[in-house]
C-alpha positions as CSV (number, residue, x, y, z in Angstrom):
1,M,24.3,-31.2,-5.4
2,L,24.4,-27.5,-5.6
3,N,21.6,-27.5,-8.1
4,E,19.3,-29.7,-5.9
5,I,19.9,-27.3,-3.0
6,K,19.0,-24.2,-5.3
7,R,15.9,-26.0,-6.4
8,A,14.8,-26.9,-2.9
9,V,15.4,-23.3,-1.6
10,G,13.7,-21.7,-4.5
11,A,10.5,-24.1,-4.0
12,Y,10.6,-23.3,-0.4
13,L,10.7,-19.4,-1.0
14,Q,8.0,-19.7,-3.6
15,S,5.8,-21.6,-1.2
16,Q,6.3,-18.9,1.6
17,Q,4.6,-16.0,-0.5
18,L,6.8,-13.5,1.2
19,M,4.5,-10.7,-0.1
20,D,0.8,-10.6,-1.1
21,V,-1.1,-8.0,-3.0
22,V,-4.5,-6.9,-1.4
23,Y,-6.9,-4.3,-2.4
24,G,-8.7,-1.9,-0.3
25,V,-10.7,1.4,-0.1
26,V,-9.8,4.5,1.7
27,T,-12.4,5.1,4.3
28,R,-10.9,8.0,6.1
29,S,-8.0,10.4,5.0
30,E,-7.1,12.0,8.4
31,P,-6.1,9.8,10.2
32,L,-5.7,7.5,7.3
33,E,-7.9,4.3,7.4
34,I,-8.2,1.6,4.6
35,T,-10.7,-1.1,4.7
36,I,-9.9,-4.4,3.2
37,D,-12.6,-7.0,2.2
38,Q,-15.2,-4.7,3.5
39,R,-14.6,-5.9,7.1
40,F,-11.0,-5.3,8.1
41,V,-9.9,-1.7,8.8
42,L,-6.2,-0.8,8.7
43,S,-5.2,2.3,10.7
44,D,-2.3,4.5,9.9
45,A,-0.1,2.6,12.4
46,F,-0.1,-0.4,10.0
47,L,0.2,1.5,6.8
48,V,3.4,2.6,5.0
49,V,2.6,5.5,2.6
50,P,5.2,6.4,0.0
51,E,5.8,10.0,-0.7
52,H,4.1,9.8,-4.2
53,M,0.9,9.0,-2.5
54,T,0.8,12.2,-0.3
55,A,-0.5,15.5,-1.1
56,L,1.9,18.1,-2.4
57,T,0.9,21.8,-2.8
58,V,3.0,24.8,-3.7
59,T,2.4,28.6,-3.6
60,I,3.2,30.4,-6.8
61,A,2.6,34.2,-6.7
62,G,0.4,33.9,-3.7
63,S,-1.8,31.2,-5.4
64,E,-1.8,27.8,-4.0
65,T,-1.6,25.0,-6.6
66,V,-2.1,21.3,-6.1
67,I,0.8,19.2,-7.7
68,R,-0.5,15.9,-6.3
69,R,-3.4,15.0,-4.2
70,G,-3.2,12.6,-1.4
71,L,-5.3,9.7,-0.6
72,E,-9.0,10.5,-0.2
73,A,-12.0,8.6,1.2
74,G,-13.3,6.4,-1.7
75,D,-10.1,5.9,-3.3
76,K,-9.4,2.2,-4.4
77,V,-5.9,1.3,-3.6
78,A,-3.4,-1.8,-4.0
79,L,-1.4,-2.7,-1.0
80,L,1.4,-5.0,-0.4
81,R,1.3,-7.1,2.7
82,S,4.3,-8.5,4.2
83,S,4.6,-12.1,5.1
84,G,3.9,-11.4,8.8
85,G,1.0,-9.3,7.9
86,G,2.1,-6.4,10.3
87,Q,2.8,-3.7,7.7
88,Y,0.9,-2.8,4.4
89,V,2.6,-0.6,1.8
90,V,0.3,1.5,-0.3
91,A,1.5,0.6,-3.7
92,G,-0.8,2.9,-5.7
93,R,-4.3,4.2,-6.5
94,L,-6.5,2.1,-8.7
95,T,-8.6,3.7,-11.5
96,A,-11.3,1.2,-11.9
């Protein structure tokens, strides 16, 4: 009985696709906008950007050094979309 319940719950969760991976292109960096499928534009209100995707500069001996660049127009990115579709997490920058 317990195994049947586990199997049913597992099948249900798998069918729900709690998160999807989608791909987009940064069309504007300030304020951040990402276009998905060449027609759907996400504003920064719908985007969650982790710290590793933001710019980081430090000043050393009066010289500013870029440690990590932020998202820039033209960057291709992978996004994780929640099941409700209300929030998109920028997972990372794509190289190809």
